[in-house]
TORTI-539957 format. One record per atom (N, C-alpha, C): atom name; z, y, x. Coordinates in steps of 0.1 Angstrom, whole numbers, plus 5000, padded with zeros to 4 digits. Layout:
BEGIN
+------+------+------+------+
: tipa :    z :    y :    x :
+------+------+------+------+
:   CA :    Z :    Y :    X :
...
+------+------+------+------+
END
This chain:
BEGIN
+------+------+------+------+
: tipa :    z :    y :    x :
+------+------+------+------+
:    N : 4999 : 4991 : 5014 :
:   CA : 4997 : 4998 : 5005 :
:    C : 5001 : 5015 : 5011 :
:    N : 4992 : 5025 : 5005 :
:   CA : 4991 : 5036 : 5010 :
:    C : 5002 : 5047 : 5010 :
:    N : 5007 : 5053 : 5016 :
:   CA : 5019 : 5064 : 5013 :
:    C : 5011 : 5073 : 5011 :
:    N : 5020 : 5085 : 5006 :
:   CA : 5014 : 5092 : 5001 :
:    C : 5005 : 5101 : 5012 :
:    N : 5019 : 5104 : 5026 :
:   CA : 5013 : 5112 : 5037 :
:    C : 4999 : 5103 : 5047 :
:    N : 4998 : 5095 : 5042 :
:   CA : 4989 : 5087 : 5043 :
:    C : 4976 : 5092 : 5042 :
:    N : 4973 : 5088 : 5028 :
:   CA : 4957 : 5101 : 5020 :
:    C : 4959 : 5112 : 5023 :
:    N : 4977 : 5120 : 5026 :
:   CA : 4970 : 5135 : 5031 :
:    C : 4965 : 5131 : 5040 :
:    N : 4966 : 5132 : 5049 :
:   CA : 4960 : 5131 : 5062 :
:    C : 4950 : 5126 : 5065 :
:    N : 4947 : 5117 : 5059 :
:   CA : 4930 : 5111 : 5054 :
:    C : 4919 : 5121 : 5049 :
:    N : 4926 : 5129 : 5034 :
:   CA : 4923 : 5136 : 5033 :
:    C : 4920 : 5155 : 5041 :
:    N : 4926 : 5156 : 5044 :
:   CA : 4926 : 5163 : 5057 :
:    C : 4914 : 5163 : 5069 :
:    N : 4920 : 5147 : 5072 :
:   CA : 4908 : 5143 : 5082 :
:    C : 4892 : 5146 : 5082 :
:    N : 4892 : 5138 : 5066 :
:   CA : 4875 : 5138 : 5058 :
:    C : 4873 : 5153 : 5061 :
:    N : 4882 : 5162 : 5056 :
:   CA : 4876 : 5183 : 5054 :
:    C : 4870 : 5185 : 5067 :
:    N : 4882 : 5185 : 5080 :
:   CA : 4884 : 5195 : 5087 :
:    C : 4866 : 5182 : 5095 :
:    N : 4869 : 5166 : 5097 :
:   CA : 4855 : 5164 : 5104 :
:    C : 4844 : 5169 : 5093 :
:    N : 4839 : 5176 : 5079 :
:   CA : 4832 : 5182 : 5074 :
:    C : 4828 : 5189 : 5084 :
:    N : 4835 : 5198 : 5081 :
:   CA : 4833 : 5212 : 5095 :
:    C : 4828 : 5207 : 5105 :
:    N : 4832 : 5197 : 5115 :
:   CA : 4830 : 5195 : 5126 :
:    C : 4815 : 5192 : 5130 :
:    N : 4813 : 5177 : 5113 :
:   CA : 4798 : 5175 : 5117 :
:    C : 4789 : 5183 : 5113 :
:    N : 4791 : 5198 : 5105 :
:   CA : 4775 : 5203 : 5092 :
:    C : 4767 : 5206 : 5103 :
:    N : 4757 : 5204 : 5099 :
:   CA : 4743 : 5210 : 5107 :
:    C : 4740 : 5223 : 5097 :
:    N : 4740 : 5232 : 5107 :
:   CA : 4729 : 5245 : 5103 :
:    C : 4713 : 5243 : 5105 :
:    N : 4709 : 5247 : 5091 :
:   CA : 4693 : 5243 : 5089 :
:    C : 4689 : 5251 : 5097 :
:    N : 4695 : 5266 : 5098 :
:   CA : 4685 : 5278 : 5101 :
:    C : 4686 : 5279 : 5119 :
:    N : 4670 : 5284 : 5123 :
:   CA : 4673 : 5284 : 5135 :
:    C : 4673 : 5300 : 5138 :
:    N : 4675 : 5296 : 5152 :
:   CA : 4681 : 5318 : 5152 :
:    C : 4690 : 5318 : 5143 :
:    N : 4702 : 5320 : 5141 :
:   CA : 4712 : 5321 : 5134 :
:    C : 4724 : 5331 : 5134 :
:    N : 4720 : 5335 : 5149 :
:   CA : 4728 : 5344 : 5153 :
:    C : 4719 : 5356 : 5155 :
:    N : 4707 : 5359 : 5158 :
:   CA : 4700 : 5370 : 5164 :
:    C : 4700 : 5370 : 5179 :
:    N : 4710 : 5365 : 5190 :
:   CA : 4718 : 5369 : 5202 :
:    C : 4702 : 5375 : 5211 :
:    N : 4690 : 5370 : 5206 :
:   CA : 4686 : 5379 : 5220 :
:    C : 4666 : 5384 : 5211 :
:    N : 4667 : 5382 : 5194 :
:   CA : 4656 : 5379 : 5194 :
:    C : 4655 : 5374 : 5174 :
:    N : 4642 : 5377 : 5170 :
:   CA : 4643 : 5377 : 5156 :
:    C : 4632 : 5365 : 5150 :
:    N : 4631 : 5353 : 5165 :
:   CA : 4619 : 5344 : 5168 :
:    C : 4630 : 5334 : 5153 :
:    N : 4614 : 5329 : 5148 :
:   CA : 4617 : 5318 : 5133 :
:    C : 4616 : 5325 : 5120 :
:    N : 4619 : 5338 : 5118 :
:   CA : 4623 : 5344 : 5110 :
:    C : 4608 : 5353 : 5109 :
:    N : 4607 : 5358 : 5097 :
:   CA : 4591 : 5361 : 5091 :
:    C : 4598 : 5376 : 5085 :
:    N : 4593 : 5389 : 5088 :
:   CA : 4594 : 5398 : 5088 :
:    C : 4587 : 5405 : 5078 :
:    N : 4596 : 5412 : 5069 :
:   CA : 4581 : 5413 : 5057 :
:    C : 4591 : 5432 : 5054 :
:    N : 4583 : 5445 : 5063 :
:   CA : 4589 : 5456 : 5058 :
:    C : 4580 : 5461 : 5044 :
:    N : 4581 : 5468 : 5039 :
:   CA : 4576 : 5476 : 5031 :
:    C : 4568 : 5488 : 5040 :
:    N : 4560 : 5494 : 5037 :
:   CA : 4548 : 5499 : 5042 :
:    C : 4552 : 5510 : 5037 :
:    N : 4566 : 5515 : 5036 :
:   CA : 4568 : 5534 : 5035 :
:    C : 4573 : 5533 : 5056 :
:    N : 4572 : 5551 : 5058 :
:   CA : 4575 : 5549 : 5070 :
:    C : 4591 : 5547 : 5069 :
:    N : 4592 : 5547 : 5087 :
:   CA : 4603 : 5543 : 5089 :
:    C : 4611 : 5524 : 5078 :
:    N : 4607 : 5520 : 5076 :
:   CA : 4606 : 5507 : 5071 :
:    C : 4605 : 5501 : 5084 :
:    N : 4618 : 5489 : 5087 :
:   CA : 4610 : 5479 : 5100 :
:    C : 4621 : 5466 : 5100 :
:    N : 4617 : 5456 : 5097 :
:   CA : 4626 : 5443 : 5106 :
:    C : 4627 : 5442 : 5117 :
:    N : 4634 : 5444 : 5127 :
:   CA : 4630 : 5442 : 5138 :
:    C : 4648 : 5439 : 5145 :
:    N : 4652 : 5430 : 5157 :
:   CA : 4662 : 5429 : 5165 :
:    C : 4673 : 5442 : 5169 :
:    N : 4679 : 5445 : 5173 :
:   CA : 4684 : 5452 : 5172 :
:    C : 4697 : 5449 : 5185 :
:    N : 4700 : 5454 : 5193 :
:   CA : 4713 : 5453 : 5204 :
:    C : 4727 : 5459 : 5199 :
:    N : 4725 : 5464 : 5184 :
:   CA : 4744 : 5466 : 5180 :
:    C : 4747 : 5455 : 5179 :
:    N : 4759 : 5460 : 5183 :
:   CA : 4770 : 5446 : 5187 :
:    C : 4770 : 5437 : 5169 :
:    N : 4774 : 5429 : 5176 :
:   CA : 4767 : 5416 : 5161 :
:    C : 4782 : 5418 : 5158 :
:    N : 4786 : 5408 : 5142 :
:   CA : 4798 : 5402 : 5138 :
:    C : 4807 : 5397 : 5148 :
:    N : 4804 : 5392 : 5155 :
:   CA : 4813 : 5384 : 5167 :
:    C : 4821 : 5391 : 5171 :
:    N : 4808 : 5403 : 5179 :
:   CA : 4819 : 5406 : 5188 :
:    C : 4819 : 5404 : 5204 :
:    N : 4813 : 5392 : 5211 :
:   CA : 4821 : 5387 : 5220 :
:    C : 4804 : 5382 : 5226 :
:    N : 4809 : 5381 : 5238 :
:   CA : 4795 : 5379 : 5249 :
:    C : 4795 : 5360 : 5248 :
:    N : 4803 : 5350 : 5242 :
:   CA : 4801 : 5337 : 5241 :
:    C : 4789 : 5335 : 5230 :
:    N : 4788 : 5345 : 5218 :
:   CA : 4783 : 5347 : 5209 :
:    C : 4771 : 5353 : 5213 :
:    N : 4767 : 5360 : 5219 :
:   CA : 4753 : 5369 : 5227 :
:    C : 4757 : 5382 : 5220 :
:    N : 4751 : 5395 : 5219 :
:   CA : 4750 : 5406 : 5213 :
:    C : 4738 : 5405 : 5209 :
:    N : 4740 : 5407 : 5192 :
:   CA : 4726 : 5413 : 5185 :
:    C : 4724 : 5408 : 5169 :
:    N : 4719 : 5414 : 5169 :
:   CA : 4716 : 5411 : 5148 :
:    C : 4703 : 5416 : 5144 :
:    N : 4699 : 5410 : 5128 :
:   CA : 4688 : 5417 : 5126 :
:    C : 4689 : 5434 : 5115 :
:    N : 4684 : 5436 : 5122 :
:   CA : 4679 : 5451 : 5114 :
:    C : 4670 : 5452 : 5106 :
:    N : 4673 : 5453 : 5090 :
:   CA : 4664 : 5458 : 5082 :
:    C : 4665 : 5474 : 5078 :
:    N : 4653 : 5482 : 5079 :
:   CA : 4655 : 5492 : 5077 :
:    C : 4647 : 5494 : 5060 :
:    N : 4655 : 5497 : 5053 :
:   CA : 4648 : 5500 : 5044 :
:    C : 4647 : 5515 : 5038 :
:    N : 4640 : 5525 : 5037 :
:   CA : 4643 : 5541 : 5034 :
:    C : 4644 : 5538 : 5014 :
:    N : 4632 : 5538 : 5008 :
:   CA : 4633 : 5539 : 4996 :
:    C : 4627 : 5523 : 4988 :
:    N : 4621 : 5513 : 4995 :
:   CA : 4619 : 5502 : 4987 :
:    C : 4623 : 5489 : 4995 :
:    N : 4621 : 5476 : 4993 :
:   CA : 4628 : 5463 : 4994 :
:    C : 4618 : 5460 : 5009 :
:    N : 4630 : 5457 : 5021 :
:   CA : 4625 : 5449 : 5030 :
:    C : 4635 : 5441 : 5032 :
:    N : 4619 : 5426 : 5040 :
:   CA : 4633 : 5416 : 5039 :
:    C : 4627 : 5403 : 5047 :
:    N : 4636 : 5395 : 5058 :
:   CA : 4632 : 5389 : 5061 :
:    C : 4638 : 5371 : 5059 :
:    N : 4627 : 5362 : 5059 :
:   CA : 4623 : 5352 : 5054 :
:    C : 4630 : 5335 : 5064 :
:    N : 4634 : 5326 : 5067 :
:   CA : 4632 : 5316 : 5070 :
:    C : 4628 : 5300 : 5059 :
:    N : 4619 : 5298 : 5064 :
:   CA : 4620 : 5285 : 5055 :
:    C : 4624 : 5271 : 5062 :
:    N : 4633 : 5261 : 5051 :
:   CA : 4641 : 5253 : 5060 :
:    C : 4639 : 5239 : 5049 :
:    N : 4636 : 5233 : 5060 :
:   CA : 4634 : 5218 : 5050 :
:    C : 4652 : 5211 : 5043 :
:    N : 4648 : 5207 : 5028 :
:   CA : 4654 : 5204 : 5027 :
:    C : 4655 : 5188 : 5011 :
:    N : 4672 : 5182 : 5012 :
:   CA : 4666 : 5172 : 5001 :
:    C : 4672 : 5176 : 4992 :
:    N : 4659 : 5171 : 4982 :
:   CA : 4664 : 5169 : 4963 :
:    C : 4677 : 5165 : 4963 :
:    N : 4682 : 5179 : 4952 :
:   CA : 4693 : 5172 : 4948 :
:    C : 4703 : 5178 : 4954 :
:    N : 4712 : 5181 : 4964 :
:   CA : 4717 : 5179 : 4973 :
:    C : 4724 : 5198 : 4972 :
:    N : 4734 : 5196 : 4970 :
:   CA : 4744 : 5212 : 4973 :
:    C : 4744 : 5215 : 4984 :
:    N : 4732 : 5228 : 4983 :
:   CA : 4741 : 5234 : 5001 :
:    C : 4747 : 5245 : 4994 :
:    N : 4756 : 5250 : 5002 :
:   CA : 4761 : 5266 : 5006 :
:    C : 4755 : 5276 : 5020 :
:    N : 4751 : 5282 : 5018 :
:   CA : 4745 : 5291 : 5023 :
:    C : 4756 : 5312 : 5023 :
:    N : 4756 : 5311 : 5035 :
:   CA : 4758 : 5325 : 5039 :
:    C : 4755 : 5330 : 5053 :
:    N : 4760 : 5345 : 5056 :
:   CA : 4759 : 5358 : 5063 :
:    C : 4773 : 5367 : 5064 :
:    N : 4767 : 5373 : 5073 :
:   CA : 4776 : 5384 : 5077 :
:    C : 4765 : 5397 : 5079 :
:    N : 4766 : 5409 : 5065 :
:   CA : 4758 : 5419 : 5066 :
:    C : 4769 : 5429 : 5068 :
:    N : 4764 : 5441 : 5076 :
:   CA : 4769 : 5454 : 5073 :
:    C : 4763 : 5466 : 5070 :
:    N : 4769 : 5471 : 5058 :
:   CA : 4756 : 5484 : 5050 :
:    C : 4767 : 5493 : 5054 :
:    N : 4760 : 5504 : 5046 :
:   CA : 4762 : 5518 : 5046 :
:    C : 4766 : 5524 : 5031 :
:    N : 4760 : 5512 : 5021 :
:   CA : 4756 : 5515 : 5004 :
:    C : 4761 : 5505 : 5000 :
:    N : 4771 : 5502 : 4990 :
:   CA : 4771 : 5487 : 4990 :
:    C : 4762 : 5484 : 4978 :
:    N : 4758 : 5472 : 4984 :
:   CA : 4749 : 5464 : 4976 :
:    C : 4731 : 5466 : 4977 :
:    N : 4729 : 5472 : 4986 :
:   CA : 4720 : 5475 : 4993 :
:    C : 4715 : 5460 : 5004 :
:    N : 4723 : 5448 : 5000 :
:   CA : 4720 : 5443 : 5010 :
:    C : 4724 : 5428 : 5005 :
:    N : 4710 : 5417 : 5001 :
:   CA : 4710 : 5405 : 4990 :
:    C : 4708 : 5393 : 5000 :
:    N : 4711 : 5381 : 4997 :
:   CA : 4709 : 5369 : 5006 :
:    C : 4702 : 5363 : 4992 :
:    N : 4694 : 5353 : 4990 :
:   CA : 4686 : 5351 : 4983 :
:    C : 4681 : 5336 : 4992 :
:    N : 4680 : 5326 : 4981 :
:   CA : 4676 : 5312 : 4981 :
:    C : 4664 : 5312 : 4974 :
:    N : 4653 : 5307 : 4978 :
:   CA : 4643 : 5306 : 4966 :
:    C : 4639 : 5286 : 4967 :
:    N : 4638 : 5275 : 4957 :
:   CA : 4637 : 5269 : 4960 :
:    C : 4616 : 5269 : 4967 :
:    N : 4609 : 5262 : 4972 :
:   CA : 4598 : 5264 : 4980 :
:    C : 4593 : 5251 : 4973 :
:    N : 4578 : 5252 : 4972 :
:   CA : 4572 : 5238 : 4971 :
:    C : 4572 : 5234 : 4987 :
:    N : 4563 : 5223 : 4987 :
:   CA : 4561 : 5215 : 4999 :
:    C : 4551 : 5226 : 5014 :
:    N : 4547 : 5237 : 5008 :
:   CA : 4545 : 5245 : 5013 :
:    C : 4546 : 5256 : 5021 :
:    N : 4565 : 5257 : 5017 :
:   CA : 4574 : 5266 : 5016 :
:    C : 4568 : 5280 : 5009 :
:    N : 4562 : 5280 : 4995 :
:   CA : 4556 : 5289 : 4985 :
:    C : 4569 : 5290 : 4973 :
:    N : 4574 : 5305 : 4974 :
:   CA : 4580 : 5308 : 4958 :
:    C : 4571 : 5303 : 4948 :
:    N : 4570 : 5295 : 4940 :
:   CA : 4559 : 5297 : 4932 :
:    C : 4567 : 5299 : 4915 :
:    N : 4580 : 5300 : 4918 :
:   CA : 4580 : 5310 : 4909 :
:    C : 4593 : 5300 : 4894 :
:    N : 4586 : 5285 : 4903 :
:   CA : 4593 : 5275 : 4891 :
:    C : 4604 : 5277 : 4890 :
:    N : 4615 : 5278 : 4897 :
:   CA : 4627 : 5283 : 4894 :
:    C : 4631 : 5291 : 4899 :
:    N : 4642 : 5297 : 4891 :
:   CA : 4654 : 5312 : 4892 :
:    C : 4660 : 5311 : 4910 :
:    N : 4664 : 5316 : 4918 :
:   CA : 4665 : 5318 : 4930 :
:    C : 4680 : 5322 : 4924 :
:    N : 4689 : 5311 : 4937 :
:   CA : 4703 : 5320 : 4938 :
:    C : 4709 : 5330 : 4948 :
:    N : 4712 : 5341 : 4943 :
:   CA : 4711 : 5350 : 4948 :
:    C : 4729 : 5362 : 4950 :
:    N : 4731 : 5365 : 4965 :
:   CA : 4744 : 5374 : 4960 :
:    C : 4745 : 5386 : 4968 :
:    N : 4750 : 5394 : 4964 :
:   CA : 4751 : 5407 : 4970 :
:    C : 4760 : 5414 : 4976 :
:    N : 4762 : 5419 : 4989 :
:   CA : 4774 : 5429 : 4996 :
:    C : 4775 : 5436 : 4986 :
:    N : 4792 : 5437 : 4991 :
:   CA : 4795 : 5452 : 4979 :
:    C : 4803 : 5455 : 4994 :
:    N : 4809 : 5454 : 5003 :
:   CA : 4821 : 5464 : 5012 :
:    C : 4808 : 5475 : 5024 :
:    N : 4814 : 5484 : 5022 :
:   CA : 4806 : 5493 : 5034 :
:    C : 4816 : 5501 : 5045 :
:    N : 4805 : 5498 : 5052 :
:   CA : 4813 : 5505 : 5066 :
:    C : 4819 : 5497 : 5071 :
:    N : 4814 : 5483 : 5069 :
:   CA : 4827 : 5470 : 5076 :
:    C : 4818 : 5455 : 5073 :
:    N : 4819 : 5448 : 5083 :
:   CA : 4815 : 5435 : 5082 :
:    C : 4818 : 5427 : 5071 :
:    N : 4811 : 5422 : 5061 :
:   CA : 4814 : 5412 : 5052 :
:    C : 4805 : 5403 : 5055 :
:    N : 4810 : 5386 : 5047 :
:   CA : 4808 : 5381 : 5045 :
:    C : 4805 : 5377 : 5033 :
:    N : 4790 : 5369 : 5031 :
:   CA : 4793 : 5368 : 5016 :
:    C : 4788 : 5352 : 5019 :
:    N : 4786 : 5346 : 5006 :
:   CA : 4783 : 5330 : 5003 :
:    C : 4778 : 5326 : 4991 :
:    N : 4772 : 5318 : 4988 :
:   CA : 4762 : 5315 : 4979 :
:    C : 4764 : 5301 : 4978 :
:    N : 4759 : 5293 : 4968 :
:   CA : 4762 : 5275 : 4968 :
:    C : 4749 : 5275 : 4958 :
:    N : 4743 : 5266 : 4959 :
:   CA : 4729 : 5260 : 4950 :
:    C : 4723 : 5242 : 4954 :
:    N : 4719 : 5238 : 4944 :
:   CA : 4722 : 5224 : 4940 :
:    C : 4701 : 5226 : 4939 :
:    N : 4696 : 5219 : 4955 :
:   CA : 4685 : 5220 : 4955 :
:    C : 4677 : 5212 : 4942 :
:    N : 4664 : 5219 : 4934 :
:   CA : 4661 : 5213 : 4925 :
:    C : 4654 : 5197 : 4925 :
:    N : 4649 : 5186 : 4920 :
:   CA : 4650 : 5173 : 4926 :
:    C : 4638 : 5173 : 4929 :
:    N : 4625 : 5186 : 4926 :
:   CA : 4612 : 5181 : 4932 :
:    C : 4606 : 5188 : 4938 :
:    N : 4620 : 5195 : 4951 :
:   CA : 4619 : 5203 : 4962 :
:    C : 4625 : 5197 : 4972 :
:    N : 4613 : 5204 : 4986 :
:   CA : 4619 : 5200 : 5000 :
:    C : 4617 : 5211 : 5006 :
:    N : 4620 : 5224 : 5009 :
:   CA : 4617 : 5234 : 5013 :
:    C : 4625 : 5244 : 5004 :
:    N : 4630 : 5255 : 5011 :
:   CA : 4640 : 5262 : 5006 :
:    C : 4639 : 5278 : 5017 :
:    N : 4633 : 5284 : 5009 :
:   CA : 4629 : 5302 : 5019 :
:    C : 4647 : 5306 : 5016 :
:    N : 4652 : 5312 : 5022 :
:   CA : 4667 : 5321 : 5031 :
:    C : 4662 : 5336 : 5036 :
:    N : 4662 : 5336 : 5022 :
:   CA : 4664 : 5356 : 5021 :
:    C : 4670 : 5367 : 5025 :
:    N : 4670 : 5377 : 5040 :
:   CA : 4679 : 5384 : 5039 :
:    C : 4673 : 5398 : 5032 :
:    N : 4676 : 5404 : 5020 :
:   CA : 4670 : 5411 : 5017 :
:    C : 4676 : 5430 : 5020 :
:    N : 4677 : 5439 : 5021 :
:   CA : 4677 : 5456 : 5018 :
:    C : 4669 : 5460 : 5009 :
:    N : 4673 : 5461 : 5001 :
:   CA : 4668 : 5469 : 4990 :
:    C : 4661 : 5481 : 4986 :
:    N : 4670 : 5486 : 4998 :
:   CA : 4663 : 5503 : 5001 :
:    C : 4670 : 5513 : 4992 :
:    N : 4668 : 5528 : 4994 :
:   CA : 4674 : 5535 : 4986 :
:    C : 4688 : 5540 : 4991 :
:    N : 4689 : 5537 : 5006 :
:   CA : 4704 : 5540 : 5008 :
:    C : 4701 : 5556 : 5017 :
:    N : 4707 : 5567 : 5009 :
:   CA : 4703 : 5580 : 5018 :
:    C : 4714 : 5582 : 5031 :
:    N : 4730 : 5575 : 5030 :
:   CA : 4736 : 5577 : 5045 :
:    C : 4728 : 5571 : 5052 :
:    N : 4724 : 5552 : 5055 :
:   CA : 4717 : 5550 : 5066 :
:    C : 4712 : 5539 : 5059 :
:    N : 4699 : 5535 : 5057 :
:   CA : 4690 : 5527 : 5053 :
:    C : 4686 : 5514 : 5059 :
:    N : 4698 : 5513 : 5072 :
:   CA : 4700 : 5496 : 5077 :
:    C : 4706 : 5493 : 5069 :
:    N : 4706 : 5480 : 5069 :
:   CA : 4717 : 5466 : 5067 :
:    C : 4715 : 5462 : 5077 :
:    N : 4722 : 5455 : 5084 :
:   CA : 4728 : 5446 : 5098 :
:    C : 4728 : 5431 : 5088 :
:    N : 4724 : 5419 : 5097 :
:   CA : 4728 : 5409 : 5089 :
:    C : 4730 : 5396 : 5108 :
:    N : 4737 : 5387 : 5109 :
:   CA : 4744 : 5380 : 5119 :
:    C : 4748 : 5366 : 5114 :
:    N : 4749 : 5357 : 5121 :
:   CA : 4759 : 5344 : 5120 :
:    C : 4751 : 5336 : 5104 :
:    N : 4742 : 5339 : 5105 :
:   CA : 4733 : 5329 : 5087 :
:    C : 4737 : 5317 : 5090 :
:    N : 4738 : 5312 : 5078 :
:   CA : 4743 : 5296 : 5080 :
:    C : 4738 : 5289 : 5064 :
:    N : 4729 : 5273 : 5064 :
:   CA : 4728 : 5267 : 5055 :
:    C : 4730 : 5252 : 5057 :
:    N : 4738 : 5253 : 5054 :
:   CA : 4748 : 5241 : 5054 :
:    C : 4746 : 5230 : 5040 :
:    N : 4746 : 5215 : 5045 :
:   CA : 4749 : 5204 : 5030 :
:    C : 4763 : 5202 : 5036 :
:    N : 4767 : 5205 : 5016 :
:   CA : 4781 : 5196 : 5014 :
:    C : 4777 : 5182 : 5015 :
:    N : 4778 : 5181 : 5019 :
:   CA : 4774 : 5161 : 5020 :
:    C : 4789 : 5158 : 5013 :
:    N : 4798 : 5161 : 5015 :
:   CA : 4813 : 5159 : 5016 :
:    C : 4820 : 5159 : 5002 :
:    N : 4813 : 5166 : 4990 :
:   CA : 4815 : 5163 : 4975 :
:    C : 4798 : 5159 : 4969 :
:    N : 4788 : 5156 : 4970 :
:   CA : 4782 : 5149 : 4965 :
:    C : 4790 : 5141 : 4958 :
:    N : 4784 : 5140 : 4948 :
:   CA : 4787 : 5127 : 4932 :
:    C : 4805 : 5126 : 4938 :
:    N : 4805 : 5139 : 4939 :
:   CA : 4827 : 5139 : 4936 :
:    C : 4836 : 5130 : 4944 :
:    N : 4827 : 5128 : 4957 :
:   CA : 4833 : 5118 : 4966 :
:    C : 4827 : 5105 : 4966 :
:    N : 4817 : 5097 : 4959 :
:   CA : 4813 : 5085 : 4956 :
:    C : 4802 : 5079 : 4965 :
:    N : 4799 : 5092 : 4971 :
:   CA : 4792 : 5090 : 4990 :
:    C : 4797 : 5085 : 4992 :
:    N : 4809 : 5084 : 4999 :
:   CA : 4812 : 5082 : 5014 :
:    C : 4819 : 5068 : 5011 :
+------+------+------+------+
END
C-alpha cells in the first residue's frame, strides 16, 4: 500500500519532470543576436519595422544573451511569425515576455495553419493581449490543436497607434506541449 507522502512525492516528481523535459518548439526564442527563423511583416507606413534590437532583454543576463525583437508600428499593425510543427488534438501552452508603453499594443496569437503553414481561416486563433505599461510582462495562452492541423503560426503583433512609443519588445517565446495533462493523466 502506498502512503500519502509517497503519492505526494510522486506527483511532485512528475510535475518537475515535465518542466525539465518540456521541449520548446520555437527556433530562436530569445532573439539573442538576430531574428532568424521569424518572418517579419512591417506595415507599409513610415517608421514601421520588425527588427532585432540590442536593447536589454527581459532576462538581462550575459548567459541568456542580450537582445530582443522590436516591432514598431506607428499607426498600423506590424508583426512577426514563426511556423511550428504540431500534433493534432494536443494541448499547447504558448508564452512570451512583452515590454510596451501603451496598454494593449502587443498581442500574442496562435493560428492553426494547414499543411502549408497558411492560416486559411477554418479555425479561430487563440490570443492574449499584454496590459502592463513600461515593464516586462509575461503573457500566456493555451489551446488544443484541431484534429486536422499539423502546423501552428505563432504570431507576435504590435497593433499600432501608441503615441508614447510606437515600439513593442518581445523576448523568451515558448511553445510547449502540455503532455502531462493529456487525457487527464491517462496517457502516463
